[in-house]
C-alpha positions, 0 to 999 in steps of 0.5 A: 559167830555165837550171839550169846558169847562175847568177842573175847570168848569167841577169840579164845575159842578160836585160839583153843581150836587152832591149838587143839588142831595143831596138837592133833596134827603133830601127834599124828605126824609123830605116830606116823613117822614112828610107825615106819622109820626104825633106825638101827641102834648104834654101838654104845661108844660111851659119853663123850663129855666125860674124859678118860680116867688118868692114873695118879702118876700122870700129874704131880698135883693129882696125888698127895702124900699122907703122913703116918697119922693121916694114913692111920686115920684113913684106915680107921675111917675105912674100917667104920664103913659097913660091909667090911 
């Protein structure tokens, strides 16, 4: 092809040209599709992965009885938060 560059450089140039061509075609296809296809937005149903929140009374292992000292310590901790 070019007498002044090596075969490896010619192969690299060909690969670079093909990659650039594929990128331009892909970009054109993406822009063309985005121009004419506007799907209607669906109603937001929430994230299906996050389960619904349960109350503390739903399972005995999900609640803990605090002693009087723990309740007072927790109340003291809450009082230290700013904004209260």
